[in-house]
N, CA and C atoms of all chains as a GROMACS GRO file, in nm:
protein
  636
    1UNK      N    1  10.506   7.903   8.276
    1UNK     CA    2  10.620   7.985   8.321
    1UNK      C    3  10.660   7.951   8.464
    2UNK      N    4  10.579   7.865   8.528
    2UNK     CA    5  10.605   7.832   8.667
    2UNK      C    6  10.666   7.693   8.675
    3UNK      N    7  10.797   7.684   8.681
    3UNK     CA    8  10.864   7.554   8.682
    3UNK      C    9  10.897   7.518   8.538
    4UNK      N   10  11.010   7.455   8.517
    4UNK     CA   11  11.054   7.432   8.380
    4UNK      C   12  11.009   7.297   8.323
    5UNK      N   13  11.000   7.193   8.405
    5UNK     CA   14  10.966   7.059   8.354
    5UNK      C   15  10.827   7.017   8.401
    6UNK      N   16  10.726   7.070   8.340
    6UNK     CA   17  10.590   7.039   8.382
    6UNK      C   18  10.561   7.106   8.514
    7UNK      N   19  10.438   7.095   8.560
    7UNK     CA   20  10.396   7.166   8.681
    7UNK      C   21  10.396   7.074   8.802
    8UNK      N   22  10.489   7.096   8.893
    8UNK     CA   23  10.489   7.025   9.020
    8UNK      C   24  10.465   7.129   9.128
    9UNK      N   25  10.369   7.102   9.214
    9UNK     CA   26  10.335   7.202   9.315
    9UNK      C   27  10.450   7.220   9.413
   10UNK      N   28  10.492   7.343   9.435
   10UNK     CA   29  10.598   7.372   9.530
   10UNK      C   30  10.537   7.426   9.658
   11UNK      N   31  10.609   7.516   9.725
   11UNK     CA   32  10.555   7.573   9.847
   11UNK      C   33  10.497   7.710   9.817
   12UNK      N   34  10.400   7.750   9.900
   12UNK     CA   35  10.334   7.877   9.878
   12UNK      C   36  10.419   7.988   9.940
   13UNK      N   37  10.444   8.090   9.859
   13UNK     CA   38  10.522   8.206   9.904
   13UNK      C   39  10.433   8.329   9.902
   14UNK      N   40  10.458   8.420   9.994
   14UNK     CA   41  10.397   8.550   9.979
   14UNK      C   42  10.504   8.648   9.934
   15UNK      N   43  10.475   8.719   9.827
   15UNK     CA   44  10.568   8.818   9.773
   15UNK      C   45  10.513   8.956   9.804
   16UNK      N   46  10.598   9.044   9.855
   16UNK     CA   47  10.559   9.183   9.879
   16UNK      C   48  10.638   9.270   9.783
   17UNK      N   49  10.567   9.339   9.696
   17UNK     CA   50  10.634   9.424   9.596
   17UNK      C   51  10.610   9.571   9.634
   18UNK      N   52  10.718   9.647   9.638
   18UNK     CA   53  10.711   9.790   9.671
   18UNK      C   54  10.749   9.869   9.547
   19UNK      N   55  10.656   9.946   9.496
   19UNK     CA   56  10.682  10.023   9.374
   19UNK      C   57  10.677  10.171   9.409
   20UNK      N   58  10.784  10.243   9.376
   20UNK     CA   59  10.792  10.384   9.415
   20UNK      C   60  10.826  10.471   9.295
   21UNK      N   61  10.776  10.594   9.294
   21UNK     CA   62  10.817  10.686   9.187
   21UNK      C   63  10.968  10.708   9.195
   22UNK      N   64  11.034  10.706   9.080
   22UNK     CA   65  11.180  10.719   9.081
   22UNK      C   66  11.222  10.858   9.133
   23UNK      N   67  11.334  10.860   9.204
   23UNK     CA   68  11.389  10.986   9.257
   23UNK      C   69  11.403  11.087   9.142
   24UNK      N   70  11.356  11.206   9.164
   24UNK     CA   71  11.368  11.309   9.060
   24UNK      C   72  11.246  11.320   8.971
   25UNK      N   73  11.161  11.216   8.974
   25UNK     CA   74  11.038  11.218   8.895
   25UNK      C   75  10.928  11.287   8.978
   26UNK      N   76  10.855  11.379   8.916
   26UNK     CA   77  10.746  11.447   8.986
   26UNK      C   78  10.641  11.346   9.030
   27UNK      N   79  10.596  11.360   9.155
   27UNK     CA   80  10.494  11.269   9.209
   27UNK      C   81  10.375  11.354   9.254
   28UNK      N   82  10.283  11.383   9.163
   28UNK     CA   83  10.172  11.475   9.196
   28UNK      C   84  10.084  11.424   9.310
   29UNK      N   85  10.066  11.291   9.317
   29UNK     CA   86   9.984  11.236   9.425
   29UNK      C   87  10.052  11.260   9.562
   30UNK      N   88  10.184  11.240   9.563
   30UNK     CA   89  10.260  11.265   9.686
   30UNK      C   90  10.252  11.411   9.727
   31UNK      N   91  10.262  11.501   9.628
   31UNK     CA   92  10.252  11.645   9.656
   31UNK      C   93  10.116  11.681   9.715
   32UNK      N   94  10.012  11.618   9.658
   32UNK     CA   95   9.876  11.646   9.706
   32UNK      C   96   9.859  11.600   9.850
   33UNK      N   97   9.908  11.480   9.881
   33UNK     CA   98   9.898  11.427  10.017
   33UNK      C   99   9.978  11.515  10.113
   34UNK      N  100  10.097  11.556  10.069
   34UNK     CA  101  10.183  11.644  10.150
   34UNK      C  102  10.108  11.773  10.186
   35UNK      N  103  10.045  11.834  10.086
   35UNK     CA  104   9.969  11.957  10.110
   35UNK      C  105   9.853  11.934  10.205
   36UNK      N  106   9.784  11.822  10.187
   36UNK     CA  107   9.670  11.793  10.274
   36UNK      C  108   9.714  11.770  10.418
   37UNK      N  109   9.826  11.698  10.436
   37UNK     CA  110   9.875  11.673  10.571
   37UNK      C  111   9.913  11.805  10.639
   38UNK      N  112   9.978  11.894  10.562
   38UNK     CA  113  10.017  12.024  10.620
   38UNK      C  114   9.894  12.105  10.656
   39UNK      N  115   9.792  12.100  10.571
   39UNK     CA  116   9.672  12.178  10.601
   39UNK      C  117   9.595  12.120  10.720
   40UNK      N  118   9.622  11.992  10.752
   40UNK     CA  119   9.561  11.931  10.871
   40UNK      C  120   9.644  11.962  10.997
   41UNK      N  121   9.756  12.030  10.982
   41UNK     CA  122   9.836  12.070  11.098
   41UNK      C  123   9.965  11.993  11.115
   42UNK      N  124   9.991  11.898  11.026
   42UNK     CA  125  10.115  11.819  11.036
   42UNK      C  126  10.227  11.894  10.964
   43UNK      N  127  10.273  12.006  11.024
   43UNK     CA  128  10.369  12.092  10.955
   43UNK      C  129  10.511  12.039  10.964
   44UNK      N  130  10.532  11.928  11.032
   44UNK     CA  131  10.665  11.868  11.041
   44UNK      C  132  10.693  11.772  10.924
   45UNK      N  133  10.594  11.757  10.837
   45UNK     CA  134  10.611  11.669  10.721
   45UNK      C  135  10.698  11.738  10.617
   46UNK      N  136  10.804  11.672  10.575
   46UNK     CA  137  10.894  11.731  10.475
   46UNK      C  138  10.855  11.685  10.334
   47UNK      N  139  10.858  11.558  10.309
   47UNK     CA  140  10.831  11.506  10.175
   47UNK      C  141  10.743  11.382  10.183
   48UNK      N  142  10.650  11.371  10.092
   48UNK     CA  143  10.565  11.252  10.084
   48UNK      C  144  10.576  11.196   9.942
   49UNK      N  145  10.593  11.066   9.933
   49UNK     CA  146  10.593  10.998   9.802
   49UNK      C  147  10.491  10.884   9.810
   50UNK      N  148  10.407  10.874   9.709
   50UNK     CA  149  10.305  10.770   9.710
   50UNK      C  150  10.337  10.665   9.604
   51UNK      N  151  10.348  10.541   9.647
   51UNK     CA  152  10.374  10.431   9.555
   51UNK      C  153  10.270  10.322   9.572
   52UNK      N  154  10.298  10.204   9.521
   52UNK     CA  155  10.205  10.092   9.532
   52UNK      C  156  10.270   9.979   9.612
   53UNK      N  157  10.184   9.906   9.682
   53UNK     CA  158  10.229   9.794   9.764
   53UNK      C  159  10.144   9.674   9.721
   54UNK      N  160  10.207   9.579   9.653
   54UNK     CA  161  10.133   9.467   9.596
   54UNK      C  162  10.176   9.338   9.665
   55UNK      N  163  10.078   9.262   9.714
   55UNK     CA  164  10.113   9.131   9.771
   55UNK      C  165  10.063   9.023   9.676
   56UNK      N  166  10.147   8.924   9.654
   56UNK     CA  167  10.116   8.815   9.561
   56UNK      C  168  10.139   8.682   9.631
   57UNK      N  169  10.038   8.598   9.634
   57UNK     CA  170  10.057   8.460   9.681
   57UNK      C  171  10.092   8.376   9.561
   58UNK      N  172  10.198   8.299   9.575
   58UNK     CA  173  10.263   8.238   9.460
   58UNK      C  174  10.304   8.096   9.496
   59UNK      N  175  10.287   8.007   9.400
   59UNK     CA  176  10.329   7.868   9.419
   59UNK      C  177  10.460   7.850   9.343
   60UNK      N  178  10.570   7.823   9.414
   60UNK     CA  179  10.698   7.812   9.344
   60UNK      C  180  10.784   7.702   9.406
   61UNK      N  181  10.878   7.650   9.324
   61UNK     CA  182  10.968   7.543   9.368
   61UNK      C  183  11.074   7.593   9.465
   62UNK      N  184  11.117   7.716   9.448
   62UNK     CA  185  11.226   7.769   9.530
   62UNK      C  186  11.216   7.921   9.533
   63UNK      N  187  11.282   7.982   9.628
   63UNK     CA  188  11.282   8.129   9.633
   63UNK      C  189  11.356   8.186   9.512
   64UNK      N  190  11.456   8.112   9.462
   64UNK     CA  191  11.529   8.161   9.344
   64UNK      C  192  11.436   8.167   9.223
   65UNK      N  193  11.357   8.059   9.204
   65UNK     CA  194  11.263   8.056   9.092
   65UNK      C  195  11.160   8.168   9.109
   66UNK      N  196  11.109   8.181   9.232
   66UNK     CA  197  11.008   8.284   9.257
   66UNK      C  198  11.065   8.423   9.233
   67UNK      N  199  11.188   8.446   9.278
   67UNK     CA  200  11.252   8.576   9.260
   67UNK      C  201  11.263   8.614   9.113
   68UNK      N  202  11.307   8.517   9.032
   68UNK     CA  203  11.321   8.543   8.888
   68UNK      C  204  11.185   8.574   8.826
   69UNK      N  205  11.082   8.503   8.873
   69UNK     CA  206  10.948   8.520   8.819
   69UNK      C  207  10.892   8.657   8.856
   70UNK      N  208  10.912   8.696   8.982
   70UNK     CA  209  10.857   8.825   9.027
   70UNK      C  210  10.929   8.940   8.955
   71UNK      N  211  11.057   8.923   8.929
   71UNK     CA  212  11.130   9.026   8.853
   71UNK      C  213  11.065   9.043   8.715
   72UNK      N  214  11.034   8.929   8.651
   72UNK     CA  215  10.967   8.935   8.519
   72UNK      C  216  10.831   9.003   8.530
   73UNK      N  217  10.755   8.969   8.636
   73UNK     CA  218  10.622   9.030   8.654
   73UNK      C  219  10.634   9.182   8.666
   74UNK      N  220  10.734   9.226   8.742
   74UNK     CA  221  10.753   9.371   8.761
   74UNK      C  222  10.791   9.436   8.628
   75UNK      N  223  10.884   9.374   8.556
   75UNK     CA  224  10.932   9.432   8.431
   75UNK      C  225  10.823   9.434   8.324
   76UNK      N  226  10.739   9.329   8.324
   76UNK     CA  227  10.639   9.317   8.216
   76UNK      C  228  10.507   9.384   8.248
   77UNK      N  229  10.473   9.398   8.376
   77UNK     CA  230  10.338   9.448   8.406
   77UNK      C  231  10.330   9.543   8.526
   78UNK      N  232  10.392   9.505   8.637
   78UNK     CA  233  10.358   9.575   8.762
   78UNK      C  234  10.415   9.717   8.772
   79UNK      N  235  10.539   9.736   8.726
   79UNK     CA  236  10.603   9.867   8.740
   79UNK      C  237  10.620   9.933   8.604
   80UNK      N  238  10.620  10.064   8.604
   80UNK     CA  239  10.651  10.138   8.481
   80UNK      C  240  10.801  10.165   8.480
   81UNK      N  241  10.876  10.097   8.393
   81UNK     CA  242  11.022  10.105   8.401
   81UNK      C  243  11.077  10.246   8.371
   82UNK      N  244  10.996  10.332   8.311
   82UNK     CA  245  11.043  10.466   8.279
   82UNK      C  246  11.044  10.560   8.399
   83UNK      N  247  10.951  10.541   8.490
   83UNK     CA  248  10.938  10.638   8.599
   83UNK      C  249  10.932  10.576   8.738
   84UNK      N  250  10.940  10.442   8.747
   84UNK     CA  251  10.925  10.379   8.879
   84UNK      C  252  11.040  10.284   8.910
   85UNK      N  253  11.070  10.273   9.038
   85UNK     CA  254  11.162  10.170   9.088
   85UNK      C  255  11.080  10.066   9.164
   86UNK      N  256  11.135   9.948   9.174
   86UNK     CA  257  11.066   9.849   9.256
   86UNK      C  258  11.167   9.766   9.333
   87UNK      N  259  11.119   9.708   9.441
   87UNK     CA  260  11.195   9.605   9.511
   87UNK      C  261  11.092   9.508   9.566
   88UNK      N  262  11.136   9.388   9.601
   88UNK     CA  263  11.038   9.293   9.655
   88UNK      C  264  11.100   9.204   9.760
   89UNK      N  265  11.014   9.146   9.842
   89UNK     CA  266  11.056   9.052   9.946
   89UNK      C  267  10.974   8.925   9.931
   90UNK      N  268  11.039   8.812   9.954
   90UNK     CA  269  10.971   8.683   9.946
   90UNK      C  270  10.960   8.625  10.086
   91UNK      N  271  10.844   8.578  10.121
   91UNK     CA  272  10.827   8.516  10.253
   91UNK      C  273  10.759   8.382  10.239
   92UNK      N  274  10.833   8.274  10.260
   92UNK     CA  275  10.768   8.142  10.259
   92UNK      C  276  10.658   8.140  10.366
   93UNK      N  277  10.541   8.092  10.332
   93UNK     CA  278  10.431   8.095  10.429
   93UNK      C  279  10.432   7.974  10.521
   94UNK      N  280  10.509   7.867  10.487
   94UNK     CA  281  10.510   7.748  10.572
   94UNK      C  282  10.644   7.726  10.641
   95UNK      N  283  10.739   7.818  10.619
   95UNK     CA  284  10.870   7.803  10.680
   95UNK      C  285  10.902   7.933  10.753
   96UNK      N  286  11.024   7.940  10.807
   96UNK     CA  287  11.066   8.066  10.868
   96UNK      C  288  11.083   8.169  10.757
   97UNK      N  289  11.062   8.294  10.794
   97UNK     CA  290  11.061   8.404  10.697
   97UNK      C  291  11.200   8.430  10.638
   98UNK      N  292  11.205   8.444  10.507
   98UNK     CA  293  11.330   8.477  10.438
   98UNK      C  294  11.300   8.594  10.347
   99UNK      N  295  11.386   8.692  10.345
   99UNK     CA  296  11.364   8.803  10.252
   99UNK      C  297  11.470   8.800  10.144
  100UNK      N  298  11.431   8.838  10.028
  100UNK     CA  299  11.522   8.840   9.914
  100UNK      C  300  11.498   8.973   9.842
  101UNK      N  301  11.557   9.082   9.892
  101UNK     CA  302  11.531   9.210   9.829
  101UNK      C  303  11.590   9.216   9.688
  102UNK      N  304  11.523   9.289   9.604
  102UNK     CA  305  11.567   9.300   9.464
  102UNK      C  306  11.535   9.441   9.418
  103UNK      N  307  11.627   9.505   9.356
  103UNK     CA  308  11.603   9.642   9.307
  103UNK      C  309  11.612   9.645   9.156
  104UNK      N  310  11.530   9.729   9.098
  104UNK     CA  311  11.544   9.754   8.956
  104UNK      C  312  11.678   9.823   8.935
  105UNK      N  313  11.756   9.778   8.838
  105UNK     CA  314  11.887   9.840   8.818
  105UNK      C  315  11.890   9.929   8.695
  106UNK      N  316  11.771   9.962   8.644
  106UNK     CA  317  11.768  10.050   8.527
  106UNK      C  318  11.802  10.192   8.567
  107UNK      N  319  10.115  12.073  11.560
  107UNK     CA  320  10.093  11.934  11.601
  107UNK      C  321  10.225  11.858  11.614
  108UNK      N  322  10.335  11.926  11.576
  108UNK     CA  323  10.464  11.858  11.581
  108UNK      C  324  10.543  11.909  11.699
  109UNK      N  325  10.542  11.838  11.809
  109UNK     CA  326  10.608  11.884  11.930
  109UNK      C  327  10.506  11.963  12.012
  110UNK      N  328  10.516  11.952  12.143
  110UNK     CA  329  10.411  12.013  12.225
  110UNK      C  330  10.444  12.154  12.270
  111UNK      N  331  10.570  12.187  12.294
  111UNK     CA  332  10.605  12.320  12.346
  111UNK      C  333  10.681  12.400  12.241
  112UNK      N  334  10.609  12.453  12.145
  112UNK     CA  335  10.674  12.527  12.038
  112UNK      C  336  10.749  12.431  11.950
  113UNK      N  337  10.806  12.483  11.842
  113UNK     CA  338  10.872  12.398  11.744
  113UNK      C  339  11.021  12.393  11.766
  114UNK      N  340  11.071  12.280  11.809
  114UNK     CA  341  11.215  12.259  11.818
  114UNK      C  342  11.248  12.147  11.719
  115UNK      N  343  11.347  12.172  11.635
  115UNK     CA  344  11.378  12.073  11.533
  115UNK      C  345  11.432  11.946  11.596
  116UNK      N  346  11.375  11.832  11.561
  116UNK     CA  347  11.422  11.704  11.612
  116UNK      C  348  11.505  11.637  11.506
  117UNK      N  349  11.500  11.504  11.501
  117UNK     CA  350  11.576  11.434  11.399
  117UNK      C  351  11.483  11.393  11.285
  118UNK      N  352  11.540  11.380  11.169
  118UNK     CA  353  11.460  11.345  11.051
  118UNK      C  354  11.438  11.194  11.048
  119UNK      N  355  11.312  11.157  11.034
  119UNK     CA  356  11.275  11.016  11.026
  119UNK      C  357  11.214  10.988  10.890
  120UNK      N  358  11.236  10.866  10.842
  120UNK     CA  359  11.158  10.825  10.726
  120UNK      C  360  11.052  10.725  10.773
  121UNK      N  361  10.928  10.753  10.738
  121UNK     CA  362  10.817  10.666  10.774
  121UNK      C  363  10.773  10.592  10.649
  122UNK      N  364  10.754  10.463  10.661
  122UNK     CA  365  10.701  10.382  10.551
  122UNK      C  366  10.563  10.333  10.592
  123UNK      N  367  10.461  10.373  10.519
  123UNK     CA  368  10.324  10.334  10.552
  123UNK      C  369  10.275  10.233  10.447
  124UNK      N  370  10.222  10.121  10.494
  124UNK     CA  371  10.172  10.016  10.405
  124UNK      C  372  10.020  10.010  10.425
  125UNK      N  373   9.946  10.038  10.320
  125UNK     CA  374   9.800  10.037  10.330
  125UNK      C  375   9.747   9.927  10.240
  126UNK      N  376   9.667   9.839  10.296
  126UNK     CA  377   9.619   9.723  10.220
  126UNK      C  378   9.467   9.711  10.231
  127UNK      N  379   9.403   9.661  10.125
  127UNK     CA  380   9.259   9.635  10.135
  127UNK      C  381   9.236   9.531  10.246
  128UNK      N  382   9.136   9.554  10.329
  128UNK     CA  383   9.110   9.464  10.441
  128UNK      C  384   9.071   9.324  10.390
  129UNK      N  385   9.112   9.223  10.464
  129UNK     CA  386   9.079   9.083  10.432
  129UNK      C  387   8.927   9.070  10.418
  130UNK      N  388   8.882   9.011  10.312
  130UNK     CA  389   8.739   8.991  10.292
  130UNK      C  390   8.675   9.100  10.207
  131UNK      N  391   8.747   9.212  10.191
  131UNK     CA  392   8.694   9.322  10.109
  131UNK      C  393   8.737   9.296   9.964
  132UNK      N  394   8.644   9.311   9.871
  132UNK     CA  395   8.677   9.291   9.730
  132UNK      C  396   8.782   9.392   9.684
  133UNK      N  397   8.882   9.343   9.611
  133UNK     CA  398   8.989   9.430   9.562
  133UNK      C  399   8.993   9.420   9.410
  134UNK      N  400   8.913   9.500   9.341
  134UNK     CA  401   8.902   9.486   9.194
  134UNK      C  402   9.035   9.509   9.122
  135UNK      N  403   9.118   9.600   9.176
  135UNK     CA  404   9.247   9.625   9.111
  135UNK      C  405   9.337   9.501   9.122
  136UNK      N  406   9.332   9.438   9.239
  136UNK     CA  407   9.410   9.315   9.259
  136UNK      C  408   9.362   9.204   9.167
  137UNK      N  409   9.229   9.193   9.152
  137UNK     CA  410   9.174   9.091   9.062
  137UNK      C  411   9.218   9.115   8.918
  138UNK      N  412   9.220   9.242   8.879
  138UNK     CA  413   9.259   9.275   8.742
  138UNK      C  414   9.406   9.239   8.717
  139UNK      N  415   9.491   9.273   8.815
  139UNK     CA  416   9.634   9.242   8.801
  139UNK      C  417   9.654   9.090   8.798
  140UNK      N  418   9.580   9.019   8.884
  140UNK     CA  419   9.586   8.872   8.889
  140UNK      C  420   9.551   8.813   8.751
  141UNK      N  421   9.443   8.862   8.693
  141UNK     CA  422   9.404   8.814   8.560
  141UNK      C  423   9.509   8.843   8.455
  142UNK      N  424   9.565   8.964   8.461
  142UNK     CA  425   9.667   9.001   8.362
  142UNK      C  426   9.791   8.915   8.376
  143UNK      N  427   9.833   8.889   8.501
  143UNK     CA  428   9.952   8.806   8.523
  143UNK      C  429   9.927   8.665   8.469
  144UNK      N  430   9.808   8.612   8.493
  144UNK     CA  431   9.777   8.477   8.443
  144UNK      C  432   9.776   8.475   8.292
  145UNK      N  433   9.722   8.579   8.231
  145UNK     CA  434   9.717   8.581   8.085
  145UNK      C  435   9.857   8.600   8.025
  146UNK      N  436   9.951   8.650   8.105
  146UNK     CA  437  10.091   8.660   8.059
  146UNK      C  438  10.166   8.528   8.081
  147UNK      N  439  10.100   8.428   8.141
  147UNK     CA  440  10.164   8.298   8.158
  147UNK      C  441  10.204   8.266   8.301
  148UNK      N  442  10.183   8.360   8.393
  148UNK     CA  443  10.221   8.334   8.532
  148UNK      C  444  10.106   8.261   8.602
  149UNK      N  445  10.087   8.133   8.566
  149UNK     CA  446   9.971   8.060   8.616
  149UNK      C  447   9.989   8.008   8.759
  150UNK      N  448  10.105   8.033   8.818
  150UNK     CA  449  10.129   7.992   8.956
  150UNK      C  450  10.084   8.099   9.055
  151UNK      N  451  10.033   8.210   9.003
  151UNK     CA  452   9.987   8.317   9.090
  151UNK      C  453   9.853   8.278   9.150
  152UNK      N  454   9.842   8.283   9.282
  152UNK     CA  455   9.716   8.248   9.348
  152UNK      C  456   9.631   8.372   9.374
  153UNK      N  457   9.683   8.466   9.449
  153UNK     CA  458   9.605   8.584   9.486
  153UNK      C  459   9.692   8.709   9.477
  154UNK      N  460   9.635   8.817   9.427
  154UNK     CA  461   9.706   8.945   9.422
  154UNK      C  462   9.620   9.049   9.494
  155UNK      N  463   9.683   9.129   9.579
  155UNK     CA  464   9.614   9.239   9.644
  155UNK      C  465   9.696   9.365   9.619
  156UNK      N  466   9.629   9.472   9.580
  156UNK     CA  467   9.702   9.595   9.550
  156UNK      C  468   9.670   9.701   9.656
  157UNK      N  469   9.773   9.751   9.720
  157UNK     CA  470   9.757   9.855   9.821
  157UNK      C  471   9.845   9.974   9.789
  158UNK      N  472   9.865  10.060   9.886
  158UNK     CA  473   9.950  10.177   9.866
  158UNK      C  474  10.070  10.173   9.960
  159UNK      N  475  10.180  10.230   9.911
  159UNK     CA  476  10.305  10.235   9.988
  159UNK      C  477  10.346  10.382   9.991
  160UNK      N  478  10.337  10.443  10.108
  160UNK     CA  479  10.361  10.587  10.120
  160UNK      C  480  10.485  10.609  10.206
  161UNK      N  481  10.581  10.686  10.155
  161UNK     CA  482  10.696  10.722  10.237
  161UNK      C  483  10.684  10.869  10.276
  162UNK      N  484  10.712  10.897  10.402
  162UNK     CA  485  10.700  11.033  10.455
  162UNK      C  486  10.830  11.069  10.527
  163UNK      N  487  10.894  11.179  10.487
  163UNK     CA  488  11.007  11.230  10.564
  163UNK      C  489  10.950  11.327  10.666
  164UNK      N  490  10.992  11.309  10.789
  164UNK     CA  491  10.924  11.372  10.901
  164UNK      C  492  11.028  11.421  11.001
  165UNK      N  493  11.003  11.539  11.057
  165UNK     CA  494  11.091  11.594  11.159
  165UNK      C  495  11.022  11.572  11.295
  166UNK      N  496  11.081  11.491  11.382
  166UNK     CA  497  11.014  11.462  11.510
  166UNK      C  498  11.115  11.453  11.623
  167UNK      N  499  11.065  11.477  11.746
  167UNK     CA  500  11.151  11.473  11.865
  167UNK      C  501  11.189  11.330  11.902
  168UNK      N  502  11.100  11.237  11.878
  168UNK     CA  503  11.125  11.099  11.919
  168UNK      C  504  11.044  11.005  11.831
  169UNK      N  505  11.080  10.878  11.832
  169UNK     CA  506  11.002  10.782  11.754
  169UNK      C  507  10.862  10.767  11.812
  170UNK      N  508  10.850  10.784  11.944
  170UNK     CA  509  10.717  10.773  12.007
  170UNK      C  510  10.626  10.885  11.956
  171UNK      N  511  10.679  11.008  11.953
  171UNK     CA  512  10.601  11.122  11.903
  171UNK      C  513  10.565  11.098  11.756
  172UNK      N  514  10.665  11.055  11.680
  172UNK     CA  515  10.641  11.032  11.536
  172UNK      C  516  10.536  10.923  11.516
  173UNK      N  517  10.545  10.816  11.595
  173UNK     CA  518  10.450  10.705  11.582
  173UNK      C  519  10.307  10.752  11.606
  174UNK      N  520  10.288  10.833  11.712
  174UNK     CA  521  10.154  10.883  11.743
  174UNK      C  522  10.102  10.972  11.630
  175UNK      N  523  10.194  11.051  11.574
  175UNK     CA  524  10.157  11.144  11.467
  175UNK      C  525  10.117  11.067  11.341
  176UNK      N  526  10.195  10.965  11.306
  176UNK     CA  527  10.166  10.889  11.184
  176UNK      C  528  10.035  10.813  11.199
  177UNK      N  529  10.007  10.765  11.318
  177UNK     CA  530   9.878  10.697  11.342
  177UNK      C  531   9.763  10.795  11.313
  178UNK      N  532   9.778  10.920  11.362
  178UNK     CA  533   9.676  11.022  11.334
  178UNK      C  534   9.663  11.049  11.185
  179UNK      N  535   9.779  11.060  11.117
  179UNK     CA  536   9.776  11.085  10.972
  179UNK      C  537   9.698  10.975  10.899
  180UNK      N  538   9.725  10.850  10.940
  180UNK     CA  539   9.656  10.737  10.876
  180UNK      C  540   9.507  10.742  10.904
  181UNK      N  541   9.472  10.769  11.029
  181UNK     CA  542   9.330  10.770  11.067
  181UNK      C  543   9.255  10.886  11.002
  182UNK      N  544   9.324  11.000  10.987
  182UNK     CA  545   9.255  11.119  10.937
  182UNK      C  546   9.258  11.134  10.787
  183UNK      N  547   9.360  11.078  10.722
  183UNK     CA  548   9.373  11.106  10.578
  183UNK      C  549   9.418  10.988  10.493
  184UNK      N  550   9.523  10.918  10.538
  184UNK     CA  551   9.590  10.826  10.445
  184UNK      C  552   9.512  10.699  10.414
  185UNK      N  553   9.449  10.642  10.517
  185UNK     CA  554   9.379  10.514  10.497
  185UNK      C  555   9.228  10.534  10.509
  186UNK      N  556   9.154  10.450  10.441
  186UNK     CA  557   9.008  10.449  10.456
  186UNK      C  558   8.975  10.348  10.565
  187UNK      N  559   8.933  10.394  10.682
  187UNK     CA  560   8.916  10.303  10.796
  187UNK      C  561   8.807  10.197  10.774
  188UNK      N  562   8.719  10.219  10.676
  188UNK     CA  563   8.611  10.123  10.653
  188UNK      C  564   8.657   9.999  10.576
  189UNK      N  565   8.754  10.017  10.488
  189UNK     CA  566   8.789   9.905  10.401
  189UNK      C  567   8.939   9.875  10.395
  190UNK      N  568   9.020   9.953  10.468
  190UNK     CA  569   9.165   9.932  10.458
  190UNK      C  570   9.230   9.912  10.595
  191UNK      N  571   9.338   9.836  10.596
  191UNK     CA  572   9.425   9.824  10.713
  191UNK      C  573   9.555   9.897  10.682
  192UNK      N  574   9.624   9.936  10.787
  192UNK     CA  575   9.755   9.996  10.764
  192UNK      C  576   9.852   9.951  10.871
  193UNK      N  577   9.979   9.960  10.836
  193UNK     CA  578  10.085   9.947  10.936
  193UNK      C  579  10.196  10.038  10.891
  194UNK      N  580  10.288  10.072  10.980
  194UNK     CA  581  10.397  10.159  10.937
  194UNK      C  582  10.525  10.126  11.010
  195UNK      N  583  10.635  10.170  10.951
  195UNK     CA  584  10.768  10.151  11.010
  195UNK      C  585  10.836  10.287  11.014
  196UNK      N  586  10.912  10.312  11.120
  196UNK     CA  587  10.986  10.436  11.134
  196UNK      C  588  11.135  10.405  11.123
  197UNK      N  589  11.203  10.483  11.044
  197UNK     CA  590  11.348  10.463  11.030
  197UNK      C  591  11.420  10.594  11.048
  198UNK      N  592  11.490  10.611  11.161
  198UNK     CA  593  11.571  10.732  11.177
  198UNK      C  594  11.672  10.739  11.063
  199UNK      N  595  11.685  10.854  10.999
  199UNK     CA  596  11.776  10.862  10.885
  199UNK      C  597  11.920  10.892  10.927
  200UNK      N  598  11.940  10.937  11.054
  200UNK     CA  599  12.076  10.968  11.097
  200UNK      C  600  12.128  10.874  11.204
  201UNK      N  601  12.047  10.775  11.241
  201UNK     CA  602  12.090  10.681  11.343
  201UNK      C  603  12.075  10.541  11.287
  202UNK      N  604  12.100  10.440  11.372
  202UNK     CA  605  12.076  10.304  11.328
  202UNK      C  606  11.926  10.285  11.310
  203UNK      N  607  11.892  10.198  11.217
  203UNK     CA  608  11.752  10.179  11.181
  203UNK      C  609  11.672  10.114  11.295
  204UNK      N  610  11.555  10.169  11.323
  204UNK     CA  611  11.464  10.112  11.422
  204UNK      C  612  11.327  10.102  11.358
  205UNK      N  613  11.261   9.990  11.375
  205UNK     CA  614  11.126   9.982  11.321
  205UNK      C  615  11.026   9.976  11.434
  206UNK      N  616  10.913  10.035  11.410
  206UNK     CA  617  10.807  10.042  11.510
  206UNK      C  618  10.676  10.008  11.440
  207UNK      N  619  10.650   9.878  11.418
  207UNK     CA  620  10.530   9.843  11.344
  207UNK      C  621  10.404   9.879  11.422
  208UNK      N  622  10.302   9.915  11.351
  208UNK     CA  623  10.175   9.954  11.414
  208UNK      C  624  10.064   9.907  11.324
  209UNK      N  625   9.964   9.846  11.380
  209UNK     CA  626   9.852   9.797  11.300
  209UNK      C  627   9.726   9.868  11.340
  210UNK      N  628   9.642   9.891  11.242
  210UNK     CA  629   9.509   9.940  11.274
  210UNK      C  630   9.438   9.830  11.352
  211UNK      N  631   9.372   9.866  11.463
  211UNK     CA  632   9.307   9.763  11.543
  211UNK      C  633   9.155   9.766  11.526
  212UNK      N  634   9.110   9.834  11.423
  212UNK     CA  635   8.965   9.836  11.401
  212UNK      C  636   8.916   9.704  11.347
   0.00000   0.00000   0.00000
């Protein structure tokens, strides 16, 4: 799935995936953290949402190829499409940093 | 703990906290995701690390006050100082976006 015509090593990218509970969906973990923070004295806290932050080191030919691949990874495994949103950033590790944000459009 | 001289409402900030397993610490969840991605055909994946992504809406007088407060939250509750690193960004929700990255220095 990595490259279409046989495997040629590309450049190493670091992908940062941010997965968050969808707006309107109950987030019990976030509620629990919110309550704990308030009980510790942080009464200025309004809302807490807890999601996942996944970093992936990836060998890809281009950021476009990597972006398409990471979207598939999110749709097939990393995020729950029913209750979560995701976005991701790609950072070439040997070049200047480039971000390619992507949002689930479901 | 929010403001030093009584409670005066400040501006609403959104804080994004990124918590990651410390380099060198075994991350079984990351290993499991890595294996699953490879078994789905994503054989270009090198390393996966799974952390937490926490967003906090916060009422604070200044980004400096908010930054100090979020550092305390991380140290006291959000991150495990023995095995995790954290950093965070502050984004005023009513002004132009400002980021204030902070790293655990342990």
